[in-house]
C-alpha positions in Angstrom: 0.0 0.0 -0.3 1.2 3.2 -1.4 0.6 6.7 0.3 1.6 10.0 -0.3 0.8 13.7 0.6 1.3 16.9 -1.3 -0.3 20.3 -1.3 -1.9 22.2 -4.5 -0.9 25.8 -2.6 -3.5 28.8 -4.7 -4.0 32.5 -4.5 -7.6 33.9 -5.2 -8.9 37.4 -6.3 -12.5 37.0 -5.2 -14.7 37.4 -1.8 -16.5 34.7 -3.7 -14.4 32.6 -7.0 -14.2 28.9 -8.1 -10.7 27.6 -8.8 -10.3 24.9 -11.6 -7.3 22.9 -9.7 -8.2 19.5 -12.1 -5.2 20.3 -13.9 -2.7 20.8 -10.9 -4.9 17.8 -8.8 -4.2 15.7 -12.4 -0.4 16.3 -12.5 0.0 15.2 -8.6 -2.2 12.5 -9.3 1.0 11.3 -11.9 3.7 12.4 -9.5 2.3 10.5 -6.4 2.9 6.9 -7.9 -0.7 5.7 -7.4 -1.9 3.5 -10.2 -5.4 1.9 -8.0 -6.9 4.2 -5.2 -8.4 7.3 -3.6 -6.9 11.4 -3.5 -8.7 12.7 -0.9 -9.0 16.7 -1.3 -9.2 18.9 1.8 -9.1 23.0 2.1 -7.4 23.3 5.1 -9.6 26.6 5.9 -12.8 26.9 7.3 -13.7 29.6 5.2 -13.4 28.0 2.0 -14.1 24.1 0.0 -13.7 21.9 -2.4 -16.4 20.8 -5.1 -16.8 18.3 -7.8 -19.4 20.3 -11.1 -19.2 21.3 -13.8 -16.9 23.8 -15.3 -18.7 26.1 -16.8 -18.4 30.1 -16.9 -22.1 30.7 -16.4 -22.7 27.9 -14.1 -20.2 29.8 -12.1 -20.8 32.9 -11.6 -25.1 31.7 -11.3 -23.0 29.2 -8.1 -21.5 32.7 -7.1 -24.5 34.2 -6.9 -26.6 32.0 -5.2 -23.7 31.8 -2.5 -24.3 35.3 -2.1 -28.1 35.3 -2.1 -28.4 32.7 0.8 -26.0 34.1 3.0 -25.8 37.7 2.0 -22.4 39.5 3.6 -24.2 42.6 5.5 -25.9 40.1 7.3 -26.7 41.3 11.3 -24.0 38.4 12.3 -22.8 38.2 16.1 -19.5 37.0 14.9 -18.5 39.7 12.8 -19.0 41.7 16.5 -15.4 40.9 17.4 -13.7 39.0 14.2 -10.8 37.1 15.9 -8.5 38.0 12.5 -10.2 41.2 12.1 -12.2 39.8 9.4 -15.7 40.7 8.7 -16.4 36.5 8.0 -19.2 35.4 9.3 -21.4 35.3 6.2 -18.4 33.1 4.7 -18.4 30.8 8.1 -22.2 30.0 7.0 -21.7 29.8 3.9 -19.2 26.9 4.6 -21.6 24.8 6.2 -23.3 24.4 2.6 -20.1 23.0 1.1 -17.9 20.4 1.6 -14.4 20.7 2.9 -13.2 18.3 1.1 -13.5 15.1 -1.3 -12.3 11.7 -1.9 -12.1 10.6 -5.7 -11.2 7.1 -7.1 -8.0 6.4 -9.2 -7.8 4.0 -11.7 -4.8 3.2 -13.9 -2.8 6.0 -12.8 -6.3 8.6 -14.0 -8.6 10.5 -11.6 -11.7 8.9 -12.4 -14.1 12.0 -13.4 -17.3 12.2 -14.8 -17.2 13.4 -18.0 -18.6 17.6 -17.2 -16.4 16.9 -13.9 -13.4 19.3 -13.0 -12.5 19.7 -9.4 -12.9 23.7 -7.9 -11.5 25.3 -4.8 -13.9 26.9 -3.5 -13.2 31.0 -1.8 -15.6 31.8 0.2 -13.5 34.7 1.9 -11.1 36.5 -0.4 -9.2 38.0 -1.3 -6.3 35.7 -0.2 -2.3 35.5 -1.1 -2.2 31.9 -0.2 -4.6 29.2 0.3 -3.9 25.7 0.4 -5.8 21.8 -0.4 -4.4 19.0 1.0 -4.0 15.8 -1.1 -3.1 12.1 0.8 -2.9 9.4 -1.6 -3.6 5.9 -0.9 -3.8 3.2 -2.9 -1.6 0.5 -5.4 1.6 1.5 -6.2 2.3 1.8 -10.4 4.5 -1.4 -11.6 7.8 -0.4 -12.3 
């Protein structure tokens, strides 16, 4: 059984943003040496998430609009009365209730088993941020040499 850890680091540029990390994930998968197994992706932030969805510009705009409507930034939130890191970000924490901090994706023959329309997104809920990270844990059968 082979296990490998890796990290994808990125910068975000908008308050709410979907960043397609599919290609970076594929590169990490190839480097991992896992032929058949699983990769688990974890956002190590309480105001950012991981999701699988379609990469289509208008749909991504719809997703951002949906999140903004679901939890408005200007709500009357107690967390904003004494923010821990000087960020009025209660809305971002509340949005995170409706998203996933992690996703697990099967790997077969060294490839991610994603559907034809699926991409992997890092979902920023409290940006922009100069640095965010996604931890990857690969687990499975090693590729034969």
